[in-house]
C-alpha positions as semicolon CSV with decimal commas, in nm:
position;residue;x (nm);y (nm);z (nm)
1;M;9,109;1,996;2,131
2;A;9,232;1,617;2,142
3;F;8,957;1,525;2,329
4;Q;8,702;1,695;2,082
5;V;8,890;1,494;1,793
6;E;8,841;1,168;2,006
7;K;8,469;1,247;2,045
8;N;8,391;1,339;1,684
9;R;8,579;1,009;1,601
10;S;8,356;0,800;1,853
11;V;8,042;0,981;1,685
12;T;8,172;0,876;1,325
13;I;8,219;0,510;1,448
14;F;7,907;0,501;1,615
15;Q;7,724;0,611;1,321
16;A;7,887;0,375;1,070
17;S;7,806;0,112;1,330
18;V;7,420;0,194;1,320
19;Q;7,481;0,183;0,957
20;V;7,628;-0,136;0,927
21;F;7,345;-0,274;1,161
22;S;7,047;-0,133;0,977
23;F;7,175;-0,257;0,621
24;T;7,244;-0,612;0,786
25;A;6,924;-0,610;0,951
26;M;6,712;-0,501;0,631
27;E;6,938;-0,785;0,456
28;A;6,867;-1,053;0,712
29;R;6,475;-0,967;0,675
30;Q;6,502;-0,977;0,284
31;N;6,677;-1,311;0,310
32;Y;6,407;-1,450;0,576
33;S;6,099;-1,320;0,311
34;E;6,254;-1,484;0,034
35;A;6,342;-1,811;0,264
36;Q;5,994;-1,763;0,336
37;T;5,843;-1,776;-0,023
38;R;6,067;-2,038;-0,117
39;L;5,932;-2,238;0,195
40;R;5,581;-2,152;0,144
41;P;5,382;-2,463;-0,055
42;N;5,284;-2,369;-0,402
43;L;4,901;-2,325;-0,456
44;T;4,761;-2,616;-0,588
45;M;4,462;-2,596;-0,864
46;T;4,245;-2,891;-0,812
47;R;3,965;-2,996;-1,040
48;H;3,756;-3,150;-0,752
49;F;3,554;-2,938;-0,536
50;N;3,701;-2,955;-0,192
51;S;4,078;-3,082;-0,191
52;V;4,249;-2,745;-0,208
53;E;4,574;-2,639;-0,031
54;T;4,665;-2,307;0,016
55;S;4,860;-2,111;0,214
56;Q;4,605;-1,998;0,449
57;P;4,461;-2,214;0,718
58;P;4,200;-2,424;0,550
59;N;3,896;-2,412;0,844
60;L;3,815;-2,055;0,808
61;M;3,444;-2,133;0,885
62;T;3,273;-2,061;1,192
63;P;3,081;-2,327;1,366
64;D;2,744;-2,194;1,249
65;L;2,853;-2,191;0,869
66;R;3,014;-2,564;0,889
67;A;2,678;-2,674;1,069
68;V;2,496;-2,539;0,754
69;K;2,717;-2,622;0,491
70;L;2,690;-3,009;0,646
71;T;2,325;-2,992;0,675
72;L;2,321;-2,884;0,327
73;Y;2,561;-3,172;0,207
74;V;2,320;-3,427;0,382
75;V;1,973;-3,299;0,234
76;I;2,172;-3,296;-0,118
77;F;2,280;-3,622;-0,080
78;I;1,962;-3,799;0,054
79;V;1,763;-3,599;-0,243
80;S;2,014;-3,697;-0,496
81;A;2,063;-4,046;-0,411
82;V;1,701;-4,138;-0,412
83;G;1,594;-3,943;-0,700
84;N;1,814;-4,024;-0,959
85;S;1,822;-4,422;-0,836
86;L;1,423;-4,389;-0,903
87;V;1,511;-4,257;-1,208
88;C;1,738;-4,526;-1,320
89;T;1,512;-4,797;-1,179
90;V;1,220;-4,652;-1,385
91;I;1,344;-4,650;-1,717
92;L;1,541;-4,987;-1,682
93;R;1,224;-5,181;-1,553
94;R;0,954;-5,024;-1,829
95;K;0,962;-5,107;-2,199
96;K;0,769;-4,802;-2,252
97;M;1,047;-4,609;-2,089
98;K;1,361;-4,741;-2,287
99;T;1,335;-4,462;-2,557
100;V;1,647;-4,284;-2,700
101;T;1,601;-3,951;-2,475
102;N;1,530;-4,129;-2,178
103;Y;1,830;-4,352;-2,216
104;F;2,031;-4,002;-2,232
105;I;1,848;-3,902;-1,917
106;L;1,965;-4,258;-1,779
107;N;2,313;-4,163;-1,841
108;L;2,271;-3,832;-1,650
109;A;2,142;-3,970;-1,382
110;I;2,456;-4,216;-1,335
111;A;2,662;-3,937;-1,370
112;D;2,453;-3,780;-1,118
113;L;2,505;-4,072;-0,868
114;T;2,871;-4,077;-0,938
115;L;2,911;-3,741;-0,856
116;T;2,684;-3,754;-0,556
117;C;2,810;-4,071;-0,425
118;I;3,172;-4,042;-0,472
119;C;3,219;-3,650;-0,405
120;I;3,013;-3,620;-0,081
121;P;3,112;-3,900;0,126
122;F;3,481;-3,881;0,077
123;D;3,550;-3,526;0,055
124;I;3,357;-3,434;0,389
125;P;3,607;-3,646;0,585
126;V;3,891;-3,466;0,419
127;Q;3,786;-3,142;0,485
128;E;3,719;-3,183;0,880
129;M;4,053;-3,330;0,886
130;D;4,219;-3,023;0,754
131;Y;4,231;-3,145;0,415
132;K;4,462;-3,445;0,534
133;W;4,408;-3,730;0,271
134;P;4,338;-4,056;0,444
135;Y;4,251;-4,287;0,141
136;G;4,609;-4,377;-0,010
137;A;4,806;-4,250;-0,295
138;L;4,606;-4,470;-0,562
139;L;4,268;-4,344;-0,453
140;C;4,409;-3,993;-0,485
141;R;4,436;-4,046;-0,877
142;I;4,121;-4,213;-0,868
143;I;3,837;-4,045;-0,696
144;Y;3,923;-3,661;-0,767
145;P;3,943;-3,757;-1,161
146;L;3,591;-3,951;-1,130
147;Q;3,431;-3,614;-0,976
148;T;3,558;-3,410;-1,280
149;L;3,474;-3,677;-1,529
150;S;3,135;-3,688;-1,415
151;L;3,052;-3,317;-1,481
152;F;3,204;-3,360;-1,807
153;A;2,985;-3,691;-1,884
154;S;2,659;-3,459;-1,780
155;I;2,731;-3,174;-1,977
156;Y;2,818;-3,412;-2,255
157;T;2,501;-3,601;-2,219
158;L;2,304;-3,293;-2,205
159;T;2,495;-3,184;-2,558
160;A;2,382;-3,543;-2,722
161;V;2,014;-3,516;-2,622
162;S;1,986;-3,152;-2,739
163;L;2,089;-3,270;-3,088
164;S;1,875;-3,601;-3,070
165;R;1,590;-3,374;-3,014
166;Y;1,724;-3,129;-3,278
167;W;1,731;-3,393;-3,534
168;A;1,366;-3,570;-3,459
169;I;1,215;-3,248;-3,451
170;N;1,394;-3,076;-3,745
171;H;1,435;-3,366;-3,964
172;P;1,149;-3,619;-3,895
173;L;1,126;-3,803;-4,244
174;R;1,548;-3,887;-4,220
175;Q;1,662;-4,165;-4,016
176;Q;1,635;-4,143;-3,673
177;L;1,852;-4,229;-3,388
178;T;1,812;-4,596;-3,247
179;V;1,836;-4,707;-2,904
180;K;2,125;-4,895;-3,010
181;C;2,312;-4,596;-3,173
182;A;2,223;-4,417;-2,853
183;K;2,389;-4,674;-2,634
184;R;2,725;-4,613;-2,859
185;I;2,708;-4,268;-2,827
186;I;2,689;-4,262;-2,406
187;F;2,981;-4,520;-2,450
188;G;3,180;-4,274;-2,677
189;I;3,088;-4,001;-2,397
190;W;3,241;-4,156;-2,112
191;I;3,539;-4,234;-2,325
192;A;3,572;-3,888;-2,408
193;S;3,524;-3,763;-2,065
194;L;3,792;-3,995;-1,953
195;I;4,027;-3,819;-2,212
196;S;3,933;-3,482;-2,082
197;V;4,089;-3,559;-1,717
198;T;4,389;-3,747;-1,804
199;P;4,599;-3,453;-1,785
200;Y;4,459;-3,395;-1,421
201;I;4,519;-3,775;-1,315
202;S;4,860;-3,739;-1,455
203;V;4,940;-3,450;-1,193
204;L;4,792;-3,544;-0,918
205;E;4,990;-3,750;-0,588
206;K;4,959;-3,766;-0,243
207;D;5,245;-3,517;-0,088
208;S;5,420;-3,761;0,214
209;K;5,510;-3,454;0,385
210;T;5,206;-3,306;0,412
211;G;5,000;-3,551;0,378
212;K;4,775;-3,423;0,099
213;C;4,629;-3,492;-0,227
214;D;4,782;-3,210;-0,470
215;E;4,843;-3,140;-0,790
216;D;5,187;-3,095;-0,913
217;W;5,208;-2,900;-1,270
218;P;5,507;-2,869;-1,447
219;S;5,440;-2,475;-1,427
220;K;5,215;-2,204;-1,363
221;S;5,113;-2,136;-1,749
222;S;5,049;-2,540;-1,764
223;R;4,781;-2,490;-1,487
224;K;4,637;-2,190;-1,620
225;T;4,604;-2,361;-1,961
226;Y;4,399;-2,678;-1,823
227;T;4,179;-2,439;-1,612
228;A;4,095;-2,257;-1,935
229;C;4,075;-2,573;-2,101
230;L;3,822;-2,711;-1,863
231;F;3,605;-2,392;-1,857
232;V;3,567;-2,391;-2,273
233;F;3,489;-2,756;-2,329
234;E;3,315;-2,840;-1,990
235;Y;3,107;-2,535;-2,022
236;L;3,120;-2,260;-2,285
237;L;3,131;-2,499;-2,621
238;P;2,884;-2,773;-2,503
239;L;2,634;-2,477;-2,370
240;T;2,693;-2,279;-2,699
241;V;2,570;-2,577;-2,890
242;I;2,266;-2,666;-2,684
243;A;2,136;-2,341;-2,728
244;G;2,176;-2,325;-3,093
245;A;2,003;-2,654;-3,097
246;Y;1,710;-2,564;-2,879
247;A;1,675;-2,218;-3,067
248;S;1,656;-2,402;-3,378
249;I;1,398;-2,640;-3,252
250;G;1,197;-2,346;-3,110
251;W;1,193;-2,164;-3,463
252;E;1,085;-2,499;-3,624
253;L;0,780;-2,551;-3,383
254;A;0,651;-2,210;-3,441
255;Q;0,689;-2,245;-3,804
256;R;0,488;-2,543;-3,839
257;A;0,194;-2,374;-3,615
258;K;0,161;-2,124;-3,865
259;N;0,140;-2,373;-4,138
260;G;-0,183;-2,577;-4,207
261;N;-0,430;-2,664;-3,931
262;R;-0,303;-2,510;-3,616
263;Y;-0,485;-2,741;-3,422
264;L;-0,346;-3,048;-3,573
265;Q;-0,003;-2,929;-3,570
266;D;-0,023;-2,864;-3,194
267;L;-0,153;-3,211;-3,139
268;Q;0,150;-3,367;-3,362
269;A;0,410;-3,119;-3,142
270;E;0,235;-3,127;-2,796
271;E;0,468;-3,434;-2,674
272;A;0,794;-3,304;-2,849
273;K;0,722;-2,950;-2,700
274;K;0,700;-3,088;-2,304
275;V;1,023;-3,289;-2,359
276;V;1,200;-3,003;-2,502
277;R;1,068;-2,816;-2,204
278;M;1,193;-3,047;-1,969
279;L;1,528;-3,047;-2,114
280;K;1,568;-2,692;-2,121
281;V;1,474;-2,662;-1,772
282;V;1,770;-2,944;-1,665
283;T;2,011;-2,769;-1,904
284;L;1,937;-2,438;-1,725
285;L;1,991;-2,536;-1,412
286;F;2,335;-2,725;-1,491
287;A;2,454;-2,386;-1,652
288;V;2,328;-2,172;-1,320
289;C;2,494;-2,438;-1,075
290;V;2,837;-2,507;-1,253
291;L;2,916;-2,111;-1,343
292;P;3,024;-1,984;-1,026
293;N;3,249;-2,278;-0,949
294;N;3,383;-2,214;-1,293
295;I;3,416;-1,835;-1,199
296;M;3,596;-1,906;-0,870
297;W;3,894;-2,131;-1,043
298;L;3,929;-1,845;-1,331
299;W;3,945;-1,600;-1,071
300;L;4,198;-1,799;-0,889
301;D;4,439;-1,869;-1,179
302;F;4,417;-1,553;-1,357
303;G;4,335;-1,283;-1,108
304;R;4,470;-1,229;-0,711
305;A;4,159;-1,385;-0,572
306;E;4,304;-1,462;-0,220
307;E;4,438;-1,112;-0,168
308;Q;4,128;-0,921;-0,291
309;Y;3,880;-1,131;-0,063
310;D;3,997;-1,268;0,262
311;K;3,701;-1,516;0,255
312;F;3,779;-1,671;-0,059
313;W;3,798;-2,049;0,019
314;D;3,454;-2,005;0,213
315;L;3,310;-1,904;-0,082
316;V;3,449;-2,163;-0,290
317;A;3,289;-2,394;-0,064
318;F;2,929;-2,291;-0,085
319;C;2,980;-2,240;-0,484
320;N;3,070;-2,625;-0,439
321;I;2,732;-2,690;-0,276
322;V;2,543;-2,512;-0,576
323;T;2,713;-2,766;-0,794
324;F;2,641;-3,073;-0,597
325;A;2,267;-2,933;-0,563
326;N;2,249;-2,988;-0,933
327;S;2,241;-3,331;-0,933
328;A;1,972;-3,307;-0,655
329;A;1,756;-3,090;-0,873
330;N;1,723;-3,319;-1,189
331;P;1,491;-3,586;-1,066
332;I;1,296;-3,309;-0,922
333;C;1,260;-3,156;-1,256
334;Y;1,178;-3,492;-1,434
335;T;0,863;-3,509;-1,197
336;I;0,742;-3,178;-1,173
337;L;0,762;-3,106;-1,572
338;N;0,683;-3,463;-1,704
339;E;0,393;-3,677;-1,635
340;S;0,506;-4,003;-1,769
341;Y;0,811;-3,994;-1,510
342;R;0,579;-3,871;-1,225
343;N;0,332;-4,146;-1,281
344;A;0,607;-4,392;-1,303
345;F;0,744;-4,250;-0,972
346;K;0,412;-4,270;-0,799
347;D;0,356;-4,673;-0,897
348;H;0,705;-4,765;-0,804
349;L;0,647;-4,612;-0,471
350;F;0,345;-4,722;-0,407
351;K;0,519;-5,074;-0,480
352;I;0,777;-5,013;-0,237
353;F;0,526;-4,905;0,007
354;Y;0,284;-5,196;-0,007
355;K;0,546;-5,412;0,011
356;I;0,662;-5,292;0,309
357;F;0,330;-5,197;0,500
358;G;0,111;-5,421;0,268
359;K;-0,207;-5,308;0,053
360;P;-0,499;-5,118;0,253
361;L;-0,810;-5,326;0,364
362;R;-1,012;-5,166;0,136
363;M;-0,796;-5,229;-0,187
364;Q;-0,753;-5,569;-0,065
365;K;-1,171;-5,618;-0,039
366;N;-1,193;-5,479;-0,378
367;F;-0,898;-5,698;-0,536
368;V;-1,090;-5,982;-0,369
369;Q;-1,436;-5,946;-0,512
370;M;-1,264;-5,872;-0,866
371;N;-1,110;-6,201;-0,833
372;D;-1,373;-6,371;-0,669
373;P;-1,562;-6,690;-0,889
374;A;-1,853;-6,650;-0,682
375;S;-1,950;-6,282;-0,716
376;M;-1,888;-6,315;-1,085
377;I;-2,156;-6,562;-1,133
378;T;-2,384;-6,352;-0,920
379;K;-2,280;-6,052;-1,120
380;T;-2,329;-6,258;-1,473
381;S;-2,682;-6,407;-1,320
382;R;-2,813;-6,063;-1,230
383;A;-2,736;-5,940;-1,579
384;S;-2,910;-6,225;-1,725
385;T;-3,224;-6,150;-1,538
386;M;-3,235;-5,792;-1,611
387;T;-3,170;-5,878;-1,978
388;S;-3,467;-6,132;-1,997
389;A;-3,715;-5,925;-1,792
390;I;-3,601;-5,646;-2,046
């Protein structure tokens, strides 16, 4: 009987020990989870394209995808750098090209060059170094905001040029925008773009522990507010204004075609239609190329992007490439859709070719014959002989 009591007591003690051990293990596991949550770095929502710190390993791409990504970067960089440089050179060297609309296109090309020459060369090494920032704390607050600033300058320029075309076509008898006034507007565009990225500059800093250039927002709500403001003021609101301006221009041109001599109206509006068509295509390209990147950041801040899709950051990387491609697409649009730019590009490229390789012999002979006094005298004497014979 005593043995049975002692046995039951031992079983009771053992069960109690197991319960205490289980409770202790559960508590330790919960504490460890909380510690990991506290130690896990905060997700930094960066307004530039590629510098992103997450709790996941940054390099998830396969070697094939990485090779495709780098190839696309190289192609975009070359096309954008050469094409936008040609746009700037042609507008600045030709007096006939120095119009209000072309000055806005010049500003758009400068913004594209800034985006291309700063973003791609600086971001690719950061990606390949697991997003470590090798350029110092000062450039951390300069390079990334410049990229966002360039996008603001691009969309504000497209807005300004759409409003200028609206005023010129819908109100042709009123005082028109001058080149001097257009330059002031361009200066104001860059000031407004700088103001738009000031909050971003204030939260960027280089983390001495991780060696990364990250944002340090005071709260998640602040980060979400800035993300929403970026989408509204960098994308939604400007494109709404641009759509309204071009819709009004289209209605005005249609009304003019119905009144009076239609052939005469078409001749008067032909050049305006060509310019407006080109600007519409450029604006549409901007809207299509920039939208995926905006959707990704909204999904990240206001949704559960990383939990819902494990390849989220790979998708973000290729959305960034689409955004960069817009800078390379603009000079191609100018060449295809505008005859003035096409002819100017041809002349400039031929001049560069002739300086490097020299003119062909046939062209040199024709040039010498045209400027040879003896040949001119011979032609004159022949003409005189023919005239006297007649």
